[in-house]
C-alpha positions in Angstrom: -1.5 -39.3 27.0 -5.0 -39.4 27.7 -8.9 -40.1 26.6 -11.3 -38.1 25.4 -14.8 -39.4 24.5 -18.6 -38.2 25.6 -20.1 -37.8 28.5 -22.0 -41.0 28.5 -18.9 -42.7 28.0 -17.4 -41.1 30.8 -19.7 -42.1 32.9 -19.7 -46.2 32.3 -16.0 -46.1 32.3 -15.9 -44.1 35.6 -14.9 -47.0 37.4 -12.1 -48.2 35.0 -10.1 -45.0 34.6 -6.8 -47.1 36.2 -7.2 -50.0 34.1 -7.8 -48.0 31.0 -4.4 -45.7 31.7 -2.5 -49.0 32.2 -3.9 -50.5 29.0 -3.0 -46.9 27.4 1.0 -46.9 27.9 1.3 -50.5 27.7 -0.5 -51.2 24.3 2.2 -50.7 21.0 -0.1 -49.2 18.9 -3.6 -47.7 18.4 -5.4 -50.9 17.0 -4.2 -52.9 19.8 -5.7 -50.3 22.6 -8.8 -50.2 20.7 -9.3 -54.0 21.3 -8.1 -53.6 24.7 -11.1 -51.0 25.1 -13.5 -53.1 23.5 -12.7 -55.6 26.0 -13.4 -53.4 29.1 -15.9 -51.6 27.8 -17.8 -54.8 27.7 -17.1 -55.7 30.8 -18.4 -52.0 32.3 -21.5 -52.7 30.4 -21.8 -56.1 32.1 -21.1 -54.9 35.6 -23.6 -51.9 35.2 -26.8 -52.4 36.5 -27.9 -48.9 36.2 -25.8 -45.7 34.5 -27.6 -43.3 35.8 -25.8 -41.6 38.3 -27.9 -40.1 41.6 -27.6 -36.4 41.5 -27.6 -34.3 45.0 -30.7 -32.3 46.1 -28.6 -29.3 45.4 -28.0 -29.8 41.7 -31.9 -29.9 41.0 -32.8 -26.5 43.2 -29.7 -24.8 41.6 -30.6 -25.9 37.8 -34.5 -25.2 38.2 -33.2 -21.7 39.7 -30.8 -20.9 36.9 -33.5 -21.9 34.7 -36.1 -19.6 36.1 -34.0 -16.7 36.1 -33.2 -16.9 32.9 -36.3 -17.5 31.6 -38.4 -20.7 30.2 -38.9 -18.8 27.2 -35.6 -19.6 26.3 -35.6 -23.1 26.9 -36.1 -25.3 23.9 -35.6 -28.8 25.5 -35.1 -30.5 29.0 -35.2 -34.0 29.3 -36.4 -35.7 32.2 -33.7 -36.4 33.9 -32.6 -32.6 34.0 -29.2 -33.8 32.5 -29.7 -32.5 29.2 -31.0 -28.8 28.4 -31.4 -26.8 25.0 -31.4 -23.3 24.9 -33.1 -20.7 22.3 -31.6 -17.3 21.5 -32.1 -15.1 18.5 -29.3 -12.6 16.9 -30.0 -9.0 16.0 -30.9 -10.3 12.3 -33.9 -13.0 14.0 -32.1 -15.9 13.3 -32.7 -18.6 15.6 -29.8 -20.7 17.2 -29.6 -23.3 19.7 -27.2 -24.7 22.7 -27.6 -28.1 24.0 -25.8 -28.0 27.4 -24.9 -31.3 28.6 -24.7 -31.0 32.9 -23.1 -33.5 35.3 -23.9 -34.1 38.4 -21.4 -31.8 39.8 -22.9 -28.7 38.2 -22.5 -25.7 39.3 -18.5 -26.6 40.7 -17.8 -27.9 36.9 -19.1 -26.5 34.1 -21.8 -28.2 31.4 -20.6 -29.3 28.1 -21.8 -26.8 25.5 -22.8 -28.3 21.8 -23.6 -25.2 19.1 -23.5 -25.3 15.4 -20.7 -22.6 15.0 -18.0 -22.4 12.3 -15.6 -21.6 15.3 -14.8 -23.3 18.4 -16.8 -22.1 21.5 -14.8 -21.8 24.3 -17.0 -21.2 27.6 -15.1 -19.0 30.2 -16.5 -20.5 33.4 -15.9 -20.4 37.9 -17.6 -22.4 40.4 -19.9 -19.3 41.0 -21.3 -18.8 37.3 -24.3 -20.0 36.2 -26.6 -21.3 33.0 -27.3 -17.4 33.0 -23.6 -16.6 32.0 -23.5 -19.4 29.6 -26.3 -18.2 28.0 -24.9 -14.1 28.0 -21.6 -16.0 26.5 -23.5 -17.9 23.6 -25.6 -14.6 22.9 -22.4 -12.5 22.6 -20.9 -15.3 20.3 -23.9 -15.0 17.9 -23.3 -11.3 17.5 -19.3 -11.5 16.5 -20.2 -14.0 13.9 -23.5 -12.0 12.6 -21.2 -10.7 9.6 -20.1 -14.5 8.4 -23.8 -15.4 8.8 -25.1 -12.3 6.7 -22.4 -13.3 3.7 -23.4 -16.8 3.7 -27.2 -16.2 3.9 -26.8 -13.5 1.2 -25.0 -16.2 -1.1 -27.9 -19.1 -0.2 -30.8 -17.1 -0.8 -29.4 -14.9 -4.5 -27.7 -17.9 -6.0 -27.6 -21.8 -6.3 -25.9 -23.5 -4.0 -25.2 -27.3 -4.9 -23.1 -28.1 -2.3 -24.0 -28.6 0.8 -27.7 -29.1 -0.2 -28.9 -27.9 3.3 -26.1 -26.2 5.1 -25.6 -26.1 8.5 -24.6 -22.7 10.9 -21.2 -24.0 11.0 -20.6 -24.6 7.0 -18.1 -22.8 5.9 -18.2 -24.0 2.4 -20.2 -23.0 -0.5 -20.2 -24.5 -4.3 -21.9 -22.2 -6.1 -23.3 -22.7 -9.6 -21.7 -20.5 -12.1 -23.5 -21.8 -15.8 -22.2 -24.3 -18.3 -21.8 -27.2 -16.1 -19.2 -24.9 -14.0 -19.0 -23.8 -10.4 -16.9 -22.6 -7.4 -16.1 -23.8 -4.5 -15.3 -21.1 -1.8 -14.0 -21.4 1.9 -15.1 -18.5 3.7 -13.3 -17.6 7.0 -16.0 -16.9 9.7 -13.8 -14.4 11.5 -12.9 -12.6 8.1 -16.1 -13.0 5.8 -15.9 -10.3 3.6 -12.1 -11.0 2.8 -11.6 -13.1 -0.2 -12.1 -16.6 0.9 -10.4 -19.4 -1.1 -11.8 -20.6 -4.5 -11.3 -23.7 -6.2 -13.3 -23.9 -9.6 -14.8 -26.9 -10.6 -15.3 -28.2 -14.8 -14.3 -27.8 -18.1 -10.3 -25.9 -18.5 -11.9 -23.9 -21.4 -14.5 -22.2 -19.1 -12.3 -22.6 -15.9 -9.2 -21.0 -17.1 -10.5 -17.5 -18.2 -12.1 -17.5 -14.6 -9.0 -18.4 -12.8 -6.9 -15.7 -15.1 -10.2 -13.0 -13.9 -9.3 -13.9 -10.6 -5.9 -13.2 -10.4 -5.7 -10.4 -12.6 -8.5 -8.7 -10.4 -7.8 -10.0 -6.9 -6.2 -6.5 -5.9 -9.9 -5.3 -6.8 -11.4 -6.9 -3.7 -13.2 -4.5 -1.6 -13.8 -5.9 2.3 -16.3 -2.8 2.5 -18.8 -4.6 0.3 -20.6 -8.0 0.7 -18.9 -11.3 -0.1 -20.8 -11.9 -2.9 -20.7 -8.4 -4.6 -17.0 -8.7 -4.6 -17.1 -12.4 -6.2 -19.3 -11.0 -8.9 -17.1 -7.8 -9.6 -13.6 -9.9 -9.3 -14.3 -12.9 -11.8 -16.7 -10.6 -14.0 -19.8 -12.6 -13.8 -23.3 -12.4 -13.0 -24.4 -15.7 -10.6 -27.6 -17.8 -11.8 -30.6 -16.0 -9.5 -32.7 -18.0 -8.1 -35.5 -15.6 -8.9 -35.1 -16.1 -12.5 -33.2 -19.4 -13.3 -34.6 -22.7 -12.1 -31.9 -25.5 -10.8 -32.7 -27.7 -13.4 -31.3 -25.3 -15.9 -27.8 -25.9 -14.8 -27.6 -29.0 -12.3 -27.2 -31.8 -15.1 -27.2 -35.4 -14.1 -24.4 -37.3 -14.4 -23.4 -39.0 -17.9 -22.7 -42.3 -16.7 -25.2 -43.0 -13.8 -27.6 -40.5 -15.0 -28.5 -39.1 -11.3 -27.7 -36.0 -10.0 -27.0 -36.9 -6.3 -24.7 -40.4 -5.6 -23.7 -40.3 -2.1 -24.5 -36.8 -1.1 -22.4 -35.7 -3.8 -23.1 -34.0 -7.1 -21.5 -34.1 -10.9 -18.1 -32.2 -10.1 -15.8 -33.5 -13.4 -17.0 -32.1 -16.8 -15.6 -33.2 -20.6 -13.3 -30.4 -21.6 -14.4 -30.6 -25.4 -16.5 -27.5 -25.9 -18.8 -29.5 -28.2 -19.5 -32.1 -25.5 -19.4 -30.6 -21.6 -21.1 -33.8 -20.1 -20.7 -33.6 -16.8 -19.8 -37.0 -14.2 -19.7 -37.8 -10.3 -15.8 -38.4 -10.0 -16.7 -41.4 -8.7 -18.5 -42.5 -11.6 -15.8 -41.7 -14.2 -12.8 -43.1 -12.3 -14.9 -46.5 -12.4 -15.6 -46.1 -15.9 -12.2 -45.1 -17.1 -10.8 -48.2 -14.7 -12.8 -50.6 -17.3 -11.8 -49.2 -20.5 -9.0 -51.8 -22.3 -7.3 -48.5 -23.5 -7.2 -46.7 -20.1 -3.8 -46.0 -18.6 -2.9 -44.9 -15.3 0.0 -43.0 -13.7 -0.3 -43.8 -10.1 -3.7 -42.5 -8.5 -4.4 -40.9 -12.2 -6.1 -42.5 -14.4 -6.8 -41.7 -18.2 -9.1 -42.3 -21.0 -11.9 -41.7 -23.5 -14.9 -39.6 -22.2 -17.7 -42.1 -22.8 -20.0 -39.4 -25.0 -17.0 -37.9 -27.5 -14.0 -39.9 -27.1 -11.9 -37.2 -26.2 -9.0 -38.4 -23.7 -9.6 -36.9 -20.1 -8.1 -38.6 -16.5 -9.7 -38.4 -13.3 -8.3 -38.9 -9.9 -8.8 -41.6 -7.4 -8.7 -39.6 -4.7 -10.1 -36.6 -5.8 
């Protein structure tokens, strides 16, 4: 067993590795070890007057040389201790990307920790003779390998109403896209094969969602990897998604019928009454708590059944959804 943690925590616990290894092997469970870790960490912090590890002069001369060769126009940020560097790059479509490097005192013998906003793992190939230039070139190559994925997601973000995530990062692979009539589809896109059929999960009333599921199953063979993800979804589902150019978000983003809010703890209403005459949307949490409070409701495992607060139609809610 081994412990993986941030570079900052590694620095604090540097002189306590042998103690942690002993505790890790002797503790019967994770909870016991976390208690031991807390005790060791408190001692380490008390005995550490200065967490700053002096770096040899060669470290600074090597780092400054690498940054000069790379070009200061590619540097977005450098901290005062020259331990954290942020580099910026554009992909071939003009999208801006950042890479954060956490360098330890043994650079360039040891590689820095690299933090990027990618939908896949960014594994750096490193040898002692490598430099920041090599990492930056690998970063740029990785950007181009993800170009099709970001093209597909940008088209969806620009031409449809995405309900969740509200502000998607470059690493986000899911989109919940509004369809209308309180119905949406949540898609999970494979970053390595973005134009292939994604995992689709429909949210909404059964009488609207079921026909969409049938169309997806019947038209799956029509999926064409040579055309865009969005166009494929339109053709397979035989629909036009609400356009940002002609439809306002308020036209289909209705508030929850219980808490009267659209966003609740970062989530939007994803439960809809199945009665076509009602169709009231709810947050899953709100609906579950409402049904729990009804004397007439009944529960089977973690699924609770009760009446819609608007039309009295029996519906269910799952606690773990």
